[in-house]
C-alpha positions, 0 to 999 in steps of 0.5 A: 275222937270218941268211939261213938263219933266215927261213921263206922262205929255209928253204923255198926251200932245200928247194924252190927252185933256189938259183942263182935266189936273189939274196943281198943286202947289209945295210941296217942292223941284222940281216943280210938274207935276200935272196929274189928272182929276175929274169927269167921263165925259165931262159935258154939263153945268148942272153938270150931264154927258150927254149921247148919244142915239143911234140916236145921241140925247143927253139925261139925265141919269135916275135913277132906274131899274135893269140892268142884264148882262151876262158874258160868262167867268167863274169865276176863284176864289171862294173867295171874297178877292179882293187881292187874285183874278184876272181879271175874278172875280175882275170885279164882286165882285170888284165893291163894292170897289174903286181905287185911279184912273181909266182909261177912254177910252171913247175917245180912241185913240184920247185921254187917260184919267185917272179919279179920284175915291178916288184921286181928284188929283195927282202930280208927284214930280220927276221921282220916287215920286208921291203924291195923294190927296184923295177925302175928301167926300169918305167914306166906306159903312155904314155897321159894323164894318166900319160904314160909316167912311171916307176913308183915306190915311192910308187905301190906305197904308194898302191895298197896303201893304196887296196886296203885302203881299198876293202875288197873285197880288203883281206884280202890285206894283213891282215898289213901294219902300215906301208908307207914309200917310202924313195925312188923305188925302195925300199919298206919294209913292216913287218908286225903279226906274222910271216906265213909267207905274206906273199910270197903276198900280194905276189904275189897277182893282186889286188895290182896297182900303179896310178897315182894320176893315173888314179884322180883323173882318173876322180873316184875311180870306175874302173868304166868305166876308164881302165885305165892300168898298167905291164903288158904289155898296153894295154886295147883293148875290153872288153864284159862277159861277151863279149869282152876285147881287149888290144894289145901294150904296145910300151914294156913294161919286160920286153921282148921280152914280150909276144910276141903283138900282140893278145890276145883273151879271149872268154867262152863258158860253154856247153861245146858252143859252146866245143868247137866253137870249138876244133875249128874253130881259132877259139880256142887252148884248151879245158877238156878232161878225158880224155873231151873230149880224146878227142873233140877229137882227132878234129878236132885230132889233134895237140892239146897237153894240160896240167894243174895239180894245184896248183889241184886242191888246193882246187877240187873237191866238198865237203860242208858241214854246219851243226854246230848242226842235227840230225842233223849236229850230231853229229860221228859222223853227219858223219864217217859221211856222209863214208864213204859215197862211193867217191871213186875211183869218183866221180873215174873217173866224174865227172872221168874220172880227173882228180882226187885226194883231199886234205883240201881245203886249199891247201898250200905244197907237195905233201908238206905234204898228208896221206898216204893213211893219214891220209886213209883214217881218215875218207875211206875208202869204208866203209859198214859203219863208217858204219852203226856210227857211225850206230848209236853216235850213235842215228841211223836214216838212214831217218828223215832226208829232207834237202834237198841244196843243190848249186851251183858258186861256184868251179868246174864240175860240182858240180850234175851230181855231186850225183846220185852223192851221192844214190845213195850216200845211198840205199844206206843208206836216206837219201832226199834231194832236190837243190836247185840253188842259185846262187853268191850263195846258197852264199856267203850261206846256207852260208858266211856264215849257215849257213842250209842243213843239208847242201850240196855245192859247190866252194870258191873258191881264195884266196891261199896257205894263210893266206888260205884257212884264215882265210877258211873255217876260222877262226871269224872268217873271212868265209866261216866261219860253219859253223866259228864255230858249231862253236866249236872254240877249239883249232882257231882256236889252231892256225890262228893258230899256223901263220900266224906259224911261220917254221920250215918243218918246224914249220909243216908239222907244225902244218898236218898237224894242221890237216888232220887236225882238218878231217877229224875235225870233218867240218864241211867234208868233202872228196869229191875235188879236181879237177885242171885239164886243158886242151887247146891248139892244136898251134901254141901255145908257151910256155903254162903252165897255172896258172903262178901259184900266187896264183890263175891270174894272166893274165900267163902269157898274156904268154909265149905265142907262135905257131909259125905267127906 
């Protein structure tokens, strides 16, 4: 297969700077499409990544100091085992490990980069064969029983096999058929079928490489550690849902990273407490919509702000319906309910403008989302058309007194937002009540068992487009009970077709139709997607908000340094 015949080669030709892609030699058989980058930033000629100060001046990173971060999302797992935990804990304890690759969104949407961690390069032999060449300087931390030995391809095979066997994050590697350590520094992976998103699986923050000796020393149970990786940090102290402390790995193979000597993450779900910590300089960051930013500037006038619309592609309010229960078993009723909400007003009032409207599915690039015209066909604020659809369905909205379940499994704010939805429903005669549900109830009652008739909640982010639509929209997905009940075999076929489509334009066309079908069937009706604004202390340098497209990899904190260090 010629280099320009592969999905990612074609995708990167459109979205990635070509000088960051390495052309590889043939390994036999068809020609190879090399696709990898080395290093973490564009270099300024000195060999050290340059960083932009808030005022625009270039400055060289400084070593030293302690970076203290606040997380307002509670940890969901009381274990150090990276193969048994999800995103909210992974980005904390997972920072002691490495993956083969990681995504870099520092120049998104102009370009997407996949930068090497353990892999110096990788090659696409054909549509189902990938070869990774490991960094020969990578080694595990010098802690017994691993004792600083080199990382090998055998470690990658062992780690991926264990991740699959443990089951929690096995879906990340659903496409893998076989894995082989050709030698200590060469890994060959064969896929069951072509997978347009396989690179996302390799770069997913759950795809960490661990040493076998560590697992064996713990008798197979890593709940309480040890955590010994090849990554930039060494775990010092971790108290679940309170504090995490890492110290710098002095032997990290991607030197001079990390820049800080100590990295701390404190868990503070309460917004007022977190804001107080930011105002007094105890932490470097705070979640900050425009209203919070204005309040924080009264104490920290020179604060910096960043945001990410990548995460906003999926994180935000959705209405979920059980398509087998009246009156929402009628597609017209579901569509009409989605037209009752003034999305612009909700975005302005609820998130102070920090939001946008999409079909609610993660896409490889912004121009793969539906246009405003497509969205308006089903999501435009149009109470008159909604009444017409109600009438055509023989539905009297005054006769329905639903319970609106509201919860926040993958974000913040949905419970408060529900009041806006109740007001819009009342305008057409629907008297609804709010029932506050927790994360477990949403996962079980809405996505896995479809017990609820009507719910508003966030949807957690998955790795890449395939990871998300197979989990939530394909009838066989782990969180797709509403779509299984819908029994839309054509929709399943479309999802399966795009998954293996290696021509970017052809796949984009299918995914546009997938999004249109989501809006038409109206089982999951997007209200709005949240961007992810953050405020930073003035002396923070090198931070990239959600720089990793595979779930907010905590390794982005490795490149942070302090101007006053």
